[in-house]
DOBA-397507 format. One line per field, with one value per residue (C-alpha): x, y, z; residue in one letter; residue number from 1. Coordinates in pm, 1 decimal. Last residue first. Example, Ala and Ser with C-alpha at 12.3 -4.5 7.8 and 13.67 -1.06 7.14 Angstrom:
east: (1367.0  1230.0) .
north: (-106.0  -450.0) .
up: (714.0  780.0) .
aa: (S  A) .
i: (2  1) .
END
This chain:
east: (2845.3  2664.5  2951.4  3208.4  2899.9  2783.6  3135.0  3215.5  2913.8  2945.2  3307.1  3211.4  2942.4  3152.2  3368.3  3135.6  3013.4  3348.8  3412.5  3008.9  2827.5  2603.3  2358.9  1987.0  2020.5  2234.9  2220.8  2077.0  2282.9  2072.3  2245.3  1981.9  2100.3  1908.2  1902.9  1593.8  1331.1  1015.9  954.1  1313.4  1250.5  955.4  1085.4  1377.0  1154.5  959.4  1274.9  1359.9  1095.2  1091.9  1399.8  1186.4  1240.1  1289.3  1266.0  1652.9  1720.2  1730.9  1945.9  1888.0  2059.2  1918.7  2137.9  1959.9  1938.6  1755.4  1412.2  1147.6  837.7  614.3  762.4  611.9  335.1  555.4  779.7  490.9  466.0  155.5  -65.9  58.7  215.8  -143.1  -276.6  -585.6  -918.6  -1008.3  -735.4  -661.2  -269.2  -230.4  -52.8  108.0  388.2  654.0  416.9  252.7  551.7  750.4  505.3  500.6  791.6  803.4  787.0  521.4  224.8  345.2  607.5  337.1  160.7  456.3  580.8  995.7  1115.6  1527.7  1753.1  2014.1  1981.4  2200.2  2119.9  2230.0  2240.0  2086.1  1949.6  1711.9  1410.7  1449.9  1095.8  1063.5  1399.5  1447.2  1158.4  1342.0  1681.6  1460.5  1362.9  1723.2  1814.4  1568.4  1714.4  2027.9  2162.3  2304.8  2221.9  2459.6  2561.4  2739.1  2641.9  2638.1  3016.6  3156.6  3474.7  3328.6  3137.5  2714.3  2662.5  2726.1  2369.1  2211.1  2339.6  2204.7  1889.5  1801.2  1836.2  1672.2  1366.2  1347.8  1338.7  1107.4  828.0  862.7  897.2  651.7  459.2  751.2  1038.2  985.8  1077.4  1420.2  1459.8  1209.7  1447.6  1737.7  1990.1  2201.6  1937.0  1840.9  1477.4  1537.3  1850.3  2177.7  2353.2  2613.5  2773.2  3047.3  3282.6  3394.5  3758.8  3744.5  3924.3  3631.5  3382.4  3654.2  3693.2  3297.6  3232.1  2902.5  3030.1  3320.9  3139.7  3346.0  3104.6  3159.9  2793.9  2524.8  2316.9  2047.5  1656.4  1536.8  1718.5  1898.4  2131.9  2113.9  2456.0  2424.0  2773.0  2956.3  3151.4  3438.1  3561.6  3919.9  4030.7  4012.5  4207.6  4127.1  4465.6  4245.9  3878.9  3658.6  3399.4  3151.7  2947.6  2608.8  2485.9  2144.3  2032.4  1653.3  1476.2  1162.8  1383.0  1686.2  1998.4  2318.0  2573.6  2905.5  3184.3  3460.4  3611.0  3988.9  4090.4  4320.4  4588.3  4663.7  5030.8  5037.0  4686.9  4795.6  5033.8  4856.2  4582.0  4582.9  4733.5  4569.5  4579.2  4495.0  4476.9  4203.0  4222.4  3836.3  4004.8  3792.2  3695.0  4042.5  3942.6  4132.1  4092.0  4069.8  4072.4  3779.6  3843.7  3965.3  3879.8  3508.7  3586.9  3627.7  3676.5  3641.3  3586.5  3727.6  3660.3  3943.3  3989.9  3997.9  3815.9  3480.7  3330.0  3144.1  3123.3  3081.0  3296.7  3237.0  3492.7  3536.4  3608.2  3481.4  3495.4  3350.5  3002.8  2854.6  2514.6  2362.7  2087.7  2177.0  2148.2  2281.4  2516.9  2558.0  2822.0  2928.0  3113.5  3071.4  2968.6  2935.1  2650.4  2595.1  2590.1  2544.2  2535.0  2751.3  2674.0  2866.0  2635.2  2729.9  2718.4  2776.9  3038.5  3248.7  3099.4  2764.5  2798.1  2597.3  2468.4  2310.0  2150.4  1907.5  1879.7  1725.2  1789.5  1507.5  1371.7  1798.9  1750.9  1396.1  1361.0  1187.9  1065.9  1040.8  1173.4  1453.0  1557.6  1575.2  1556.5  1721.6  1629.3  1812.9  1634.5  1635.8  1429.0  1191.3  1372.7  1164.5  832.6  575.2  509.9  694.3  835.4  1187.0  1362.5  1745.1  1816.1  1968.9  1970.0  2018.6  2117.6  2355.7  2639.3  2818.3  2567.2  2360.2  2290.1  1990.4  2008.0  1643.5  1295.2  1152.7  798.1  482.4  592.4  412.7  502.6  913.0  961.2  843.9  905.2  986.8  964.5  1225.6  1172.8  1575.1  1697.8  1477.6  1447.8  1393.4  1233.8  1296.7  1034.7  1008.6  727.2  822.9  453.4  280.3  525.3  506.5  124.6  125.0  302.9  410.7  456.1  709.4  938.2  1217.7  1519.2  1693.3  1764.6  1924.9  1871.8  2009.3  2381.4  2530.5  2656.1  2292.4  2343.5  2343.3  2103.9  2108.8  1843.3  1510.5  1313.5  990.6  735.3  752.6  679.3  964.4  1143.6  1327.3  1508.0  1701.2  2088.2  2160.4  2456.1  2579.4  2637.1  2474.3  2219.5  2013.8  1886.5  1745.9  1562.3  1593.5  1322.5  1266.8  953.3  1107.6  1140.0  1280.9  1586.0  1688.6  1555.4  1300.4  1021.1  724.1  678.2  262.2  34.5  -109.2  193.2  344.2  656.3  750.0  1125.9  1011.5  1297.2  1114.7  760.3  723.1  739.2  400.5  412.2  743.0  864.2  648.7  862.3  646.9  556.5  620.5  825.5  1143.1  1426.7  1764.7  1983.6  2130.6  2346.7  2364.0  2607.9  2552.8  2789.8  3042.9  3041.0  3012.1  2727.2  2848.8  2758.2  2804.6  2611.8  2638.2  2766.4  2716.8  2800.4  2938.8  3170.5  3462.8  3288.6  3539.2  3849.1  4164.0  4424.9  4759.9  4898.2  5061.2  4921.8  4618.4  4498.6  4262.1  3929.4  3797.0  3445.4  3403.6  3071.6  3293.0  3602.3  3503.2  3625.9  3660.5  3951.4  4075.8  4310.8  4107.9  3826.2  3575.5  3663.1  3338.4  3300.3  3619.4  3524.6  3726.9  3686.6  3879.0  4202.3  4378.4  4611.1  4533.9  4611.7  4783.1  5000.1  4992.4  5098.2  4967.3  4984.4  4583.2  4671.3  4600.9  4540.4  4435.4  4196.4  4165.2  3910.7  3902.7  3709.0  3553.0  3535.8  3873.1  3960.2  3849.1  3999.9  3839.6  4053.0  3893.5  4075.4  3927.4  3980.7  4042.0  4130.8  4315.4  4318.7  4233.8  3905.5  3834.6  3736.5  3568.7  3520.1  3642.5  3606.0  3865.6  3788.6  4120.9  4147.8  4209.6  3840.9  3931.3  4260.5  4041.4  3775.3  4036.0  4205.8  4410.8  4774.6  5066.7  5323.8  5659.6  5719.5  5604.8  5901.5  6160.1  6064.0  6106.1  6452.2  6533.8  6454.7  6631.5  6948.5  6961.7  6881.8  7157.6  7394.8  7313.5  7381.9) .
north: (1757.9  1688.2  1557.6  1430.4  1286.4  1079.6  949.4  877.0  650.0  499.7  413.5  238.2  29.3  -32.3  -162.1  -387.1  -505.1  -675.3  -830.7  -1025.3  -937.0  -615.5  -672.1  -634.3  -898.0  -894.3  -1079.9  -765.0  -498.2  -149.1  161.0  432.1  796.8  1110.2  1493.4  1601.9  1661.9  1556.0  1282.4  1190.5  1180.6  966.2  730.3  687.1  656.7  361.6  216.8  230.7  13.6  -216.9  -350.1  -538.3  -476.1  -822.7  -993.9  -834.6  -1044.9  -724.1  -555.1  -144.2  165.0  534.2  824.5  1165.1  1516.6  1763.7  1919.3  1644.7  1890.5  1700.3  1328.1  1406.9  1180.8  887.3  872.1  734.7  865.6  1048.5  863.0  492.6  574.3  653.6  285.2  246.4  261.1  54.7  -196.9  -162.2  -59.8  -352.0  -336.5  -91.7  -26.9  -174.7  -487.5  -581.3  -464.9  -713.5  -968.0  -983.7  -1150.1  -1166.1  -809.1  -754.3  -600.0  -409.7  -270.1  -146.4  4.2  160.8  330.5  371.3  182.9  192.4  -37.7  192.3  557.3  826.6  1178.3  1530.0  1927.6  1885.2  2118.5  2275.6  2242.1  1840.0  1742.6  1563.0  1450.0  1335.3  1044.4  899.6  942.2  753.7  522.6  459.4  418.6  194.7  -5.0  149.8  559.4  872.4  1221.8  1527.2  1841.6  2098.4  2437.1  2366.6  2320.3  2175.7  2329.1  2616.3  2352.4  2457.9  2173.7  1905.0  2048.3  2064.6  1750.7  1535.2  1727.9  1645.6  1309.8  1261.9  1471.9  1190.4  932.5  1129.3  1099.9  949.4  566.0  647.9  269.5  145.5  342.3  398.7  21.3  72.9  377.4  171.1  -126.6  34.8  241.1  -59.1  -72.3  164.4  279.4  637.3  787.5  681.0  933.0  892.9  1215.2  1143.2  1400.1  1391.3  1430.5  1053.2  895.8  1001.6  816.9  505.6  544.4  547.9  164.5  153.7  -140.1  -326.2  -255.2  -220.1  -177.7  66.9  57.6  228.5  -27.2  -167.7  -163.2  -20.0  -240.6  65.0  331.3  692.8  839.6  1216.3  1330.9  1616.8  1850.4  2050.8  2326.6  2387.9  2552.9  2226.8  2043.0  1670.2  1461.4  1145.5  1301.4  1270.0  1044.6  1212.6  927.1  1061.7  928.6  1074.8  1274.3  1294.8  1626.9  1577.5  1748.3  1555.3  1684.8  1532.2  1367.3  1317.6  1035.3  1102.4  878.8  1004.9  938.6  701.7  697.1  330.0  193.1  38.1  -99.3  -294.4  -494.4  -524.5  -665.9  -1059.7  -962.0  -1249.4  -1281.9  -926.7  -908.7  -776.6  -753.7  -742.4  -852.3  -1163.0  -1304.5  -1242.1  -1164.1  -1330.7  -1103.1  -1203.2  -943.4  -792.6  -512.6  -205.6  202.4  172.9  -70.3  -446.9  -754.7  -1123.7  -1334.4  -1515.2  -1569.1  -1676.7  -2002.0  -2263.7  -2121.8  -2001.1  -1835.7  -1480.3  -1324.8  -968.6  -773.0  -376.1  -135.6  205.9  23.1  -186.3  -571.2  -751.0  -597.8  -763.6  -889.6  -1031.3  -1275.0  -1416.8  -1800.5  -1781.2  -1509.2  -1306.2  -1211.1  -968.1  -920.6  -576.8  -467.9  -82.4  144.0  239.9  -78.3  -361.5  -695.6  -1071.3  -1282.9  -1500.7  -1749.5  -1876.8  -2119.2  -2415.9  -2501.4  -2448.9  -2089.2  -2144.9  -1925.0  -1628.4  -1447.4  -1118.0  -1023.8  -707.0  -429.8  -307.5  -616.8  -730.7  -1023.7  -1117.0  -1513.3  -1600.5  -1898.4  -2251.5  -2566.9  -2913.0  -3049.9  -3280.3  -3088.4  -2734.7  -2485.0  -2147.5  -1829.4  -1550.8  -1266.4  -1127.9  -803.0  -729.2  -687.4  -940.9  -835.7  -1063.0  -1262.3  -1060.5  -1282.8  -1288.1  -1573.0  -1686.1  -2012.3  -2228.4  -2548.9  -2750.5  -3108.1  -3170.5  -3122.6  -2910.0  -2679.1  -2696.0  -2478.4  -2315.1  -2051.4  -1970.5  -1875.2  -1598.8  -1490.9  -1669.5  -1837.8  -2107.5  -2364.7  -2269.4  -2677.0  -2824.2  -3198.5  -3469.1  -3840.1  -4119.5  -4317.5  -4351.5  -4056.3  -3806.8  -3451.9  -3108.6  -2876.6  -2538.0  -2261.4  -2004.2  -1809.7  -1514.2  -1476.7  -1346.9  -1519.4  -1886.6  -1870.4  -1787.8  -2070.1  -2327.2  -2270.9  -2540.0  -2254.5  -2458.1  -2474.1  -2772.1  -3010.9  -3395.9  -3574.9  -3856.5  -3829.4  -3760.2  -3426.2  -3311.1  -3308.7  -3008.7  -2864.6  -2483.3  -2583.9  -2685.8  -2607.8  -2638.5  -2852.9  -3177.5  -3540.4  -3648.4  -3443.7  -3708.2  -3827.0  -4141.9  -4186.5  -4557.9  -4574.4  -4248.3  -4396.8  -4408.4  -4243.3  -3876.6  -3657.6  -3282.8  -3173.2  -2869.8  -2814.1  -2848.1  -2704.1  -2483.5  -2147.3  -1892.5  -1698.6  -1329.0  -1285.0  -1512.9  -1681.9  -1862.7  -1716.3  -1697.8  -1940.9  -2144.9  -2144.4  -2295.6  -2259.4  -2259.0  -2330.1  -2654.9  -2808.7  -3158.7  -3150.9  -3500.5  -3506.3  -3230.4  -3110.8  -3159.2  -3080.7  -2711.0  -2630.8  -2641.5  -2978.4  -2961.6  -3203.1  -3256.3  -3282.2  -3099.2  -3268.4  -3139.0  -3378.0  -3581.3  -3862.6  -4086.2  -4308.8  -4069.4  -4014.7  -3650.6  -3689.1  -3620.8  -3343.7  -3305.3  -2989.6  -3081.0  -3459.1  -3472.3  -3849.0  -4104.8  -4254.4  -4106.6  -3860.9  -3866.7  -3789.1  -3827.2  -3594.2  -3611.9  -3306.1  -3448.7  -3229.6  -3033.5  -3368.0  -3308.7  -3494.5  -3393.5  -3313.8  -3292.8  -3124.4  -2797.5  -2775.7  -2922.7  -2940.2  -3199.9  -3080.7  -3375.0  -3253.4  -3145.6  -3373.4  -3407.6  -3014.4  -2858.5  -2755.6  -2554.9  -2405.8  -2403.4  -2214.6  -2304.5  -2154.4  -2384.9  -2348.2  -2512.2  -2509.9  -2206.5  -2180.0  -1915.2  -1893.0  -1571.5  -1787.5  -1836.3  -2007.0  -1973.0  -2213.2  -2123.8  -2183.1  -2093.4  -1895.7  -1818.9  -1550.4  -1489.3  -1241.5  -1348.7  -1023.9  -860.6  -1173.2  -1200.0  -1313.2  -1503.1  -1581.9  -1873.6  -1906.0  -2223.0  -2109.1  -2375.6  -2282.1  -2620.5  -2662.9  -2642.8  -2362.8  -2339.4  -2128.9  -1769.2  -1525.8  -1285.4  -1085.0  -1039.1  -701.9  -656.0  -511.6  -245.3  -150.8  -179.0  37.6  295.0  394.8  698.3  652.5  699.4  947.1  821.9  663.5  989.5  1181.8  920.7  946.0  1352.0  1318.1  1080.3  1257.2  1588.8  1405.9  1267.7  1611.8  1751.7  1478.9  1530.8  1879.8) .
up: (6210.5  5885.3  5648.2  5928.5  6115.6  5835.5  5715.3  6085.6  6097.4  5756.1  5822.2  6170.6  5988.5  5712.9  5902.3  6106.2  5741.7  5691.1  6005.2  6002.0  6346.0  6309.5  6555.0  6551.0  6234.9  5968.2  5622.8  5397.7  5597.6  5490.8  5525.9  5448.7  5406.2  5501.5  5415.5  5472.9  5213.7  5388.0  5115.1  5194.6  5585.9  5563.5  5382.9  5582.8  5874.2  5672.2  5569.6  5930.4  6080.2  5830.3  5924.0  6168.6  6578.8  6714.6  6359.2  6263.4  5963.5  5738.0  5931.7  5929.9  5966.1  5915.8  5849.8  5966.9  5868.0  6084.7  6009.9  6147.9  6314.3  6086.5  6206.1  6535.5  6530.8  6366.2  6684.3  6914.4  7272.0  7284.2  7081.5  7115.2  7439.9  7586.9  7581.1  7362.9  7551.8  7380.0  7292.6  6931.7  6968.1  7160.3  7545.7  7755.2  7575.1  7794.8  7885.1  7622.3  7361.3  7556.9  7590.9  7197.5  7129.3  6781.7  6668.7  6370.3  6461.4  6776.4  6561.5  6303.7  6599.6  6784.4  6472.4  6419.1  6647.0  6598.4  6431.5  6390.4  6460.6  6351.9  6394.6  6311.8  6409.7  6751.9  6971.2  6744.1  6931.3  7052.6  6966.1  6636.9  6609.8  6979.9  6922.8  6624.4  6830.6  7099.0  6902.7  6789.5  7163.7  7201.1  6931.3  6877.5  6926.3  6819.1  6908.5  6747.3  6870.4  6665.8  6738.1  7094.4  7088.7  7414.9  7538.6  7750.6  7939.8  7940.5  7661.5  7935.0  8134.1  7825.5  7689.6  8060.1  8087.9  7740.4  7746.8  8115.6  7975.4  7723.0  7976.7  8148.4  7868.4  7520.4  7651.3  7973.7  7976.2  8097.9  8140.8  8541.9  8615.4  8594.3  8867.4  9086.1  9115.1  9227.8  9075.0  8876.7  8619.4  8315.4  8301.1  8360.5  8208.0  8248.2  8075.4  7781.0  7673.3  7412.8  7310.6  6993.0  6821.3  6566.8  6878.2  7105.2  6856.4  6834.8  7267.2  7292.6  7098.4  6996.4  6781.1  6917.6  7270.6  7622.4  7867.9  8159.4  8214.4  8017.0  8194.9  7957.4  8038.7  7698.7  7584.3  7385.8  7495.8  7350.8  7326.9  7303.4  7067.2  7140.9  6868.8  7043.0  7115.0  7203.5  7546.1  7754.8  7509.0  7501.5  7398.3  7331.2  7320.8  7625.9  7731.6  7982.5  8180.0  8325.0  8674.9  8711.4  9051.9  9077.7  9140.9  8876.1  8559.0  8645.8  8829.1  8667.9  8820.2  8617.0  8586.9  8375.1  8085.1  7943.0  7633.4  7481.1  7278.7  7117.0  7083.6  7455.1  7353.6  7100.5  7283.6  7589.6  7411.5  7539.0  7863.2  8112.3  8469.5  8623.9  8978.8  9188.2  9593.3  9695.3  10057.4  10169.1  9791.9  9656.7  9272.0  9012.6  8684.8  8294.0  8040.2  7875.2  7604.8  7742.5  7707.5  7840.2  8098.9  8065.5  8332.3  8236.5  8534.7  8841.7  9213.8  9413.4  9668.3  9382.6  9116.1  9185.9  8826.1  8745.2  8410.2  8259.7  8542.0  8443.2  8550.0  8756.7  9082.9  9358.5  9440.5  9709.9  9797.4  10100.6  10138.6  10488.9  10394.9  10793.2  10673.8  10275.3  10342.9  10004.6  9860.1  9569.8  9244.4  9023.0  8743.1  8703.5  8603.0  8980.2  9094.0  8891.3  8962.8  8991.8  9273.0  9523.1  9711.7  10039.1  10272.0  10037.3  10142.0  9801.0  9778.6  9489.6  9198.4  9017.8  8773.5  8672.7  9010.5  8987.7  9273.4  9602.0  9788.9  9979.1  9813.6  9769.1  9929.5  9790.6  9965.0  9796.0  9980.7  9869.0  10202.6  10078.4  9766.9  9926.7  9677.7  9680.3  9477.0  9381.6  9249.4  8905.9  8919.1  8604.4  8267.8  8080.3  8187.5  8045.1  8354.0  8719.9  8943.6  8776.3  8930.2  8910.7  8996.1  9288.1  9439.3  9762.6  9877.3  9585.3  9815.4  9644.1  9574.4  9240.1  8972.7  8775.6  8555.7  8478.2  8622.2  8429.6  8548.7  8642.9  8985.3  9136.9  8898.6  8996.6  9115.1  8784.0  8857.1  8576.4  8681.0  8502.3  8833.9  8880.9  8683.5  8870.6  8647.4  8821.6  8601.5  8630.0  8472.5  8151.8  8211.5  8008.5  7820.8  7484.4  7264.4  7390.3  7427.4  7102.4  6980.4  7276.0  7618.0  7810.1  7896.6  7985.7  8245.4  8330.5  8628.2  8607.4  8960.6  9134.7  8996.0  9373.2  9257.1  9095.1  8706.8  8464.0  8219.2  8126.5  7810.4  7698.6  7403.5  7353.3  7118.2  7368.2  7221.2  7346.0  7619.2  7827.3  7456.9  7503.6  7488.9  7511.4  7245.5  7337.0  7647.5  8017.6  7932.9  7874.1  7543.0  7618.7  7363.3  7166.7  6920.9  6545.2  6364.3  6102.4  6313.2  6116.7  6257.2  6353.0  6669.2  6667.9  6392.8  6377.9  6733.4  6686.3  6575.8  6238.9  6058.3  5717.9  5553.0  5181.4  5023.5  4777.3  4664.4  4860.3  4681.4  4734.3  5119.6  5124.3  5431.5  5566.6  5243.4  5285.5  5597.8  5925.5  6036.1  6396.6  6665.6  6481.6  6739.8  6807.1  7012.0  7342.5  7502.9  7853.7  7998.0  8298.4  8519.2  8480.2  8891.9  8869.9  8591.4  8259.8  8006.1  7636.3  7480.2  7127.0  7080.2  6697.9  6543.5  6746.4  6490.0  6702.0  6969.6  7220.0  7038.7  7257.2  7339.8  7571.8  7675.3  7996.2  8280.0  8114.5  8017.0  7708.9  7582.2  7276.8  7099.0  6710.4  6584.5  6500.9  6787.5  7126.0  7456.0  7739.4  7972.9  8239.2  8512.8  8783.9  8680.0  8380.8  8294.7  8111.9  7847.8  7633.2  7293.9  6963.5  6656.4  6317.1  6224.8  6478.3  6699.6  7078.2  7426.1  7453.2  7802.7  8088.8  8440.7  8611.0  8948.9  8967.1  8637.7  8261.2  8006.3  7617.6  7369.3  7025.4  6829.4  6469.8  6223.9  5941.8  5676.5  5485.0  5463.4  5804.6  5978.6  6328.2  6655.3  6891.0  7293.4  7456.0  7815.2  8043.7  8398.1  8633.2  9018.7  9143.5  9167.7  8780.7  8562.1  8224.3  7928.7  8010.0  7761.1  7552.6  7220.6  7079.6  6906.5  6507.3  6482.8  6692.7  6499.1  6144.0  6260.1  6418.4  6764.8  6735.8  6743.7  7036.7  6925.1  7033.3  6659.7  6517.6  6725.7  6637.3  6291.7  6280.4  6467.7  6225.6  5948.3  6093.2  6174.1  5803.8  5623.1  5850.2  5769.6  5381.5  5424.0) .
aa: (L  T  E  K  L  W  K  F  F  E  K  Q  W  I  I  G  N  Q  P  Q  Q  V  W  H  S  E  E  P  F  Y  L  L  R  S  K  I  G  R  L  Q  A  A  Q  F  A  E  L  G  Q  T  Y  P  V  R  Y  D  R  G  G  E  I  I  L  I  P  T  D  W  K  D  V  K  T  I  P  N  F  D  K  Y  A  K  P  Q  P  N  E  W  Y  A  G  G  I  D  H  N  P  F  F  V  E  E  T  S  G  Y  M  S  E  L  D  F  V  G  C  H  S  I  F  T  K  F  R  K  N  H  I  G  A  L  Y  Y  V  S  Y  G  G  Y  S  A  G  V  A  G  L  R  S  K  D  V  Y  S  E  K  S  I  E  D  I  A  S  L  Y  D  R  M  P  Q  G  G  W  D  G  S  I  E  E  N  W  K  V  G  F  S  P  L  G  R  R  N  P  A  V  I  I  Y  D  N  A  A  M  I  Q  F  N  W  R  F  S  Y  F  Q  S  V  T  S  Q  P  G  G  Q  C  Y  L  L  T  P  Y  K  K  N  K  D  F  N  P  P  F  I  V  W  V  L  M  K  K  G  D  T  T  D  V  W  R  E  E  V  K  G  M  A  I  K  S  Y  P  E  D  N  V  S  S  L  R  T  Q  E  G  T  K  I  N  V  K  Y  I  E  S  A  H  N  M  D  Q  R  E  G  V  L  F  D  G  S  L  F  I  S  V  Y  D  H  I  G  E  T  I  Q  R  I  K  K  S  K  I  D  I  E  F  F  Q  Y  T  A  H  I  G  A  L  F  Y  I  K  K  G  D  K  S  W  V  Y  D  S  V  T  N  D  W  N  V  T  L  N  E  T  K  G  T  K  V  N  Y  I  K  I  D  N  K  D  S  E  Y  G  D  T  K  M  S  L  W  A  L  R  D  G  E  S  N  F  K  P  N  T  D  Y  G  K  N  D  L  T  I  N  K  T  Q  Q  T  A  L  E  Y  L  F  I  D  T  N  T  S  I  A  D  A  T  G  F  L  K  K  S  Q  Y  V  L  Y  K  A  D  P  S  F  S  Y  S  E  S  N  Y  K  E  G  K  N  I  D  T  L  S  E  S  S  T  G  L  W  I  H  Q  F  D  G  D  K  W  T  D  W  H  R  Y  M  L  H  D  Y  V  K  A  D  S  K  E  L  D  P  Y  V  D  K  G  L  V  K  E  E  K  V  S  K  S  I  A  M  Y  K  Y  D  K  S  Y  L  L  G  S  L  N  G  Q  G  K  N  I  Q  E  T  D  G  N  I  I  N  Y  S  F  V  N  E  G  I  S  Y  V  L  T  T  D  D  K  F  F  L  A  K  A  K  E  K  I  D  T  L  P  K  M  N  G  K  L  T  V  L  F  L  N  R  R  S  N  N  E  Q  V  D  Y  Y  Q  V  G  Y  I  I  D  G  K  N  N  V  A  D  I  S  V  R  G  L  S  W  L  L  E  P  T  L  R  Q  K  Q  G  M  F  F  T  G  I  L  L  T  I  V  L  Y  I  N  K  M) .
i: (655  654  653  652  651  650  649  648  647  646  645  644  643  642  641  640  639  638  637  636  635  634  633  632  631  630  629  628  627  626  625  624  623  622  621  620  619  618  617  616  615  614  613  612  611  610  609  608  607  606  605  604  603  602  601  600  599  598  597  596  595  594  593  592  591  590  589  588  587  586  585  584  583  582  581  580  579  578  577  576  575  574  573  572  571  570  569  568  567  566  565  564  563  562  561  560  559  558  557  556  555  554  553  552  551  550  549  548  547  546  545  544  543  542  541  540  539  538  537  536  535  534  533  532  531  530  529  528  527  526  525  524  523  522  521  520  519  518  517  516  515  514  513  512  511  510  509  508  507  506  505  504  503  502  501  500  499  498  497  496  495  494  493  492  491  490  489  488  487  486  485  484  483  482  481  480  479  478  477  476  475  474  473  472  471  470  469  468  467  466  465  464  463  462  461  460  459  458  457  456  455  454  453  452  451  450  449  448  447  446  445  444  443  442  441  440  439  438  437  436  435  434  433  432  431  430  429  428  427  426  425  424  423  422  421  420  419  418  417  416  415  414  413  412  411  410  409  408  407  406  405  404  403  402  401  400  399  398  397  396  395  394  393  392  391  390  389  388  387  386  385  384  383  382  381  380  379  378  377  376  375  374  373  372  371  370  369  368  367  366  365  364  363  362  361  360  359  358  357  356  355  354  353  352  351  350  349  348  347  346  345  344  343  342  341  340  339  338  337  336  335  334  333  332  331  330  329  328  327  326  325  324  323  322  321  320  319  318  317  316  315  314  313  312  311  310  309  308  307  306  305  304  303  302  301  300  299  298  297  296  295  294  293  292  291  290  289  288  287  286  285  284  283  282  281  280  279  278  277  276  275  274  273  272  271  270  269  268  267  266  265  264  263  262  261  260  259  258  257  256  255  254  253  252  251  250  249  248  247  246  245  244  243  242  241  240  239  238  237  236  235  234  233  232  231  230  229  228  227  226  225  224  223  222  221  220  219  218  217  216  215  214  213  212  211  210  209  208  207  206  205  204  203  202  201  200  199  198  197  196  195  194  193  192  191  190  189  188  187  186  185  184  183  182  181  180  179  178  177  176  175  174  173  172  171  170  169  168  167  166  165  164  163  162  161  160  159  158  157  156  155  154  153  152  151  150  149  148  147  146  145  144  143  142  141  140  139  138  137  136  135  134  133  132  131  130  129  128  127  126  125  124  123  122  121  120  119  118  117  116  115  114  113  112  111  110  109  108  107  106  105  104  103  102  101  100  99  98  97  96  95  94  93  92  91  90  89  88  87  86  85  84  83  82  81  80  79  78  77  76  75  74  73  72  71  70  69  68  67  66  65  64  63  62  61  60  59  58  57  56  55  54  53  52  51  50  49  48  47  46  45  44  43  42  41  40  39  38  37  36  35  34  33  32  31  30  29  28  27  26  25  24  23  22  21  20  19  18  17  16  15  14  13  12  11  10  9  8  7  6  5  4  3  2  1) .
END
């Protein structure tokens, strides 16, 4: 008898060992987060892997080297965070741990600290001939703090402002600005932005060390808050003269990079002032002639990042196409564009290493790993395997591409994500996912918070539409949300959920809508117009009242463009009356979970408090989840776990 029980026990144990487990918040936060830091010309790739310790509520990041042949070796083994800065040459890597900067020989392992007794060398960069070095250093240019104005009251925590942009994203301004310091050694560094109340960043030397190029938004205070006019500046080292080479363009100009010869400079450019999601073009500037050319002016999409080819005849770039992110190339002379990679995935970075493009690739089922891409054939080869072991034990759900008819006769791509071991004969509760941005693609991204697989693992079907306003479907589709927040985008959402709800496996009596930022706005707005479609809502950092949002957000150019202007204008932009969620609260009748971060200054947390108060006073089942020290995102491990647990707890209660 004992032997029979033993056999049964072994069989049961073998059965369960063979069963893959569902993704949980704890498993999600245990995954390594992979990102490339630096590459050299001979095919060495330095990447970091960040792991979070939920119990300690912190993280560590170590560095690894992988070659184009797939040979890998660890470079650091620490409990802190290491960051590779750049290759001085093909064998010497410069990296940092906190404020300490080191050089490391990748061949023999020799390590030397660079900044012994020299203080913080943040953003350290050398010219190709090592004659010059540059760093980024914070400089006090404005008296804001109480102790700045009244030195005898040094324990004061007061702040005094006479202008806007007094805070940004999650930080109050303190009168400090990031300047570039340049010299031949750490002892000779001088501030090339002295006296400027602006931040300067994204700097690099020309290969011949004649110039330092950088980007800066040289607007201060209220002017900064209402404009996106960021420019590219050439600083000539010999004359110490600075030239603005994008003076004629009034939108964003960012990410400048020299070609290998140093005679041409490329950058990304948006033409419309105040429109943060305008089409991003690649422009190139001839250093000798001073002429600028727009390479992608006739291409109906937007560029995310780019690298020069070795010979300077082409530029390889990263861009969205039909809700995936792929590699492309453009021939500078002919302007011909060729798509290099294809597939249901996102590349999230682009580098040139040896004769290959490399970058992190992810999809809705997998966090980033490093891939190399044959430029000629588009063949993609994985080089890292950081999360293979945990993924081998996790059951994955299928991701399906659907094209849905919209109310205005267009076709819209909708991702449908199914639970693991999906059974078409069962009926499943289904979630409409509302994307933020508002111009941010529902691509093959892998989120550690809005993770579709963890939703599917809890036996929900997810419907994720690329509604109006999302890039990678042409400039017009992307622009059609501005000034129309509660119009066609809402009809697109309803078209998506109504179409997928026709499937026999969707339980139409158990539909929910969830989202953050503009997606949170969408949830508030849908709550007033959904006509009993949904049984529950979850809104994170959503815009609830367009008027109070306009009065408290920091980058005012955003509502000026997307909402149409200030609420006191005459005539008042129609969005304040037609598309404001507060005007629909009288029709709210559905349970709602509201999530807010106390340090969110983009969509201030008071938006959520207003919504929660409205729901409570109307007698609607509602809950407020508040994170005092989080911002527009949830970044601390334990808070992230609580976010997931409360998310699914609410769905279990209400759906």
